[in-house]
C-alpha positions in Angstrom: 22.0 -7.8 4.1 19.6 -7.3 7.0 20.5 -5.1 10.2 19.3 -6.0 13.7 16.2 -4.3 14.9 16.6 -1.0 16.5 14.9 -0.2 19.9 12.0 1.2 18.3 11.9 -2.0 16.2 11.8 -4.4 19.3 9.1 -1.9 20.7 6.9 -2.0 17.9 7.0 -5.9 17.9 6.8 -6.0 21.2 3.4 -3.9 21.0 1.6 -5.8 18.5 2.2 -9.1 20.5 0.3 -7.2 23.3 -2.3 -5.7 20.9 -3.0 -8.9 19.4 -3.5 -10.6 23.3 -5.9 -8.0 23.8 -4.1 -5.3 25.5 -6.1 -1.4 24.6 -3.0 0.4 26.6 -0.5 -1.6 24.0 -3.0 -0.6 21.0 -2.7 2.9 21.9 0.9 3.3 22.1 1.3 1.3 19.2 -0.8 4.1 17.2 1.2 6.9 19.2 4.7 5.6 17.8 3.7 4.6 14.3 0.9 7.1 13.3 3.7 9.5 11.7 5.1 6.9 9.8 1.1 5.9 8.4 0.3 9.5 7.9 3.6 9.5 5.4 2.8 6.7 3.8 -0.8 8.3 3.1 0.5 11.8 2.1 2.8 9.8 -0.5 -0.5 7.9 -1.7 -2.5 11.4 -1.9 0.0 13.7 -3.2 -1.2 15.3 -5.9 -4.5 14.3 -5.8 -7.3 16.2 -7.9 -9.5 19.1 -6.4 -12.1 17.6 -4.6 -10.7 14.3 -3.7 -12.5 13.3 -0.7 -10.0 11.2 1.3 -7.3 13.1 3.1 -4.5 11.7 5.0 -5.7 11.7 8.2 -8.9 10.3 7.1 -7.3 7.7 5.1 -5.0 6.5 8.6 -8.1 6.6 10.4 -9.7 4.1 8.0 -6.4 2.1 8.0 -6.6 1.7 11.8 -10.1 0.8 11.4 -9.7 -1.8 9.1 -6.5 -3.2 10.8 -7.3 -3.2 14.4 -11.4 -3.6 13.6 -12.3 -1.2 16.8 -15.8 -0.9 15.7 -16.7 -4.5 16.1 -14.2 -4.6 19.5 -12.7 -7.7 17.8 -8.8 -8.4 18.2 -6.6 -7.2 15.5 -4.3 -10.2 13.3 -1.2 -11.1 15.1 1.3 -9.2 13.3 4.6 -10.9 14.3 6.5 -7.8 13.7 6.8 -4.2 12.5 7.6 -5.1 8.8 4.5 -7.3 8.6 2.6 -4.4 10.1 3.6 -2.0 7.7 3.2 -4.3 5.0 -0.4 -5.0 6.3 -1.1 -1.4 6.4 -0.1 -0.8 2.8 -3.2 -3.1 1.6 -5.3 -2.2 4.2 -4.6 1.5 2.6 -5.0 -0.3 -1.3 -8.1 -1.6 -0.2 -9.4 1.9 0.9 -8.2 4.0 -2.4 -9.6 0.9 -4.7 -12.9 1.3 -3.0 -12.9 4.5 -3.0 -12.0 4.3 -6.9 -14.4 1.8 -7.7 -17.3 4.1 -6.2 -16.6 7.1 -8.1 -16.1 5.1 -11.4 -19.3 3.1 -10.8 -21.1 6.7 -11.3 -19.4 7.4 -15.2 -21.1 5.8 -18.0 -19.5 3.1 -19.0 -17.8 1.7 -16.1 -14.4 1.4 -15.5 -12.0 0.7 -18.6 -10.5 -2.6 -19.4 -6.7 -3.1 -18.3 -5.9 -3.1 -21.7 -7.5 0.5 -22.3 -6.5 1.8 -19.4 -4.1 5.2 -20.1 -1.3 4.8 -17.1 2.3 5.7 -17.5 4.5 3.2 -15.2 6.2 6.8 -14.1 3.0 7.6 -12.3 4.0 4.7 -10.0 7.4 6.2 -9.2 5.9 9.3 -8.8 2.7 8.4 -7.3 1.1 10.8 -9.6 -2.8 11.3 -9.7 -4.7 8.6 -11.7 -8.8 8.8 -12.9 -10.4 6.6 -10.9 -10.9 4.0 -13.5 -7.6 3.9 -14.7 -6.5 3.0 -11.1 -9.1 0.1 -10.8 -7.4 -0.9 -14.5 -4.2 -0.8 -12.7 -5.3 -2.6 -9.8 -6.7 -5.3 -12.1 -3.5 -5.8 -13.9 -1.0 -6.0 -10.6 -3.6 -8.8 -9.1 -2.5 -10.8 -12.4 0.9 -9.6 -12.0 0.4 -11.4 -8.3 -0.2 -14.8 -9.7 3.0 -14.5 -11.9 5.2 -12.9 -9.3 3.8 -12.7 -5.9 7.0 -10.5 -4.6 6.8 -8.4 -7.7 3.0 -7.3 -7.1 3.8 -6.7 -3.6 6.8 -4.3 -4.3 4.4 -2.2 -6.5 1.5 -1.9 -4.2 4.0 -0.8 -1.2 5.8 1.8 -3.6 2.6 2.9 -5.5 -0.2 2.5 -2.6 2.3 3.3 0.4 4.9 5.5 -0.9 7.9 3.1 0.2 11.1 3.3 -0.9 13.2 0.4 -2.2 15.6 0.2 1.1 12.0 0.2 3.3 10.5 -2.6 1.0 13.7 -4.6 1.4 13.5 -4.5 5.0 9.9 -4.8 5.1 10.4 -8.4 2.9 13.9 -9.3 4.3 15.6 -9.5 1.3 18.4 -7.1 -0.2 18.3 -4.0 -2.2 19.1 -5.3 -5.4 16.7 -7.9 -5.1 13.8 -5.0 -4.6 15.6 -3.4 -7.3 15.2 -6.3 -10.1 11.8 -7.0 -8.6 10.7 -3.5 -9.7 11.8 -3.5 -13.3 10.4 -7.0 -14.1 7.2 -5.6 -12.6 7.4 -2.3 -14.5 8.2 -4.0 -18.2 5.2 -6.9 -17.2 2.8 -4.0 -16.3 3.9 -2.1 -19.2 2.9 -5.1 -21.4 -0.5 -5.5 -19.6 -1.5 -2.0 -20.0 -1.0 -2.0 -24.0 2.1 -0.7 -24.2 2.2 2.2 -21.6 5.9 4.3 -21.5 9.2 2.7 -19.9 12.1 4.8 -18.6 
């Protein structure tokens, strides 16, 4: 069951429309409102990263902002119909940044990224946002991309949980479905990915 939008959610939706129309004040106000939530998403994903990791939560949020609004090129941001679409796009941007970062680190290691069949990933790592080796992160992302062909929504659920640290309830709100539906998608995705990555542990 969906709930009516709160005042802040309604303001975010309005500011998204004004930002897409080119209003800088609206864009600045939008960032002011959503920054804390974006920062929480980034902290969740980076929690427990290895020492020496060159991305921190603030850097990840800033790069996400640049990618979403393309301010470097002064082009207009894409139109986001509502808050849910914005945060879904934010999670996608964070994913791409992290994967690009991991790809750069993996490139300096002999042999390049492992195949998805060779990845050493416990599916518990997705629940706990545990640290993954850069090569394992690339391989897991490849497996999630294959899952997307089978079940697009289940792949989105994994990305929102793993890359953005979103709860089942938050994802259900973003995608406009029930909590139970998201839980079913999550269980299917865990089982599918467990098989795809070569017998990773399941709960």
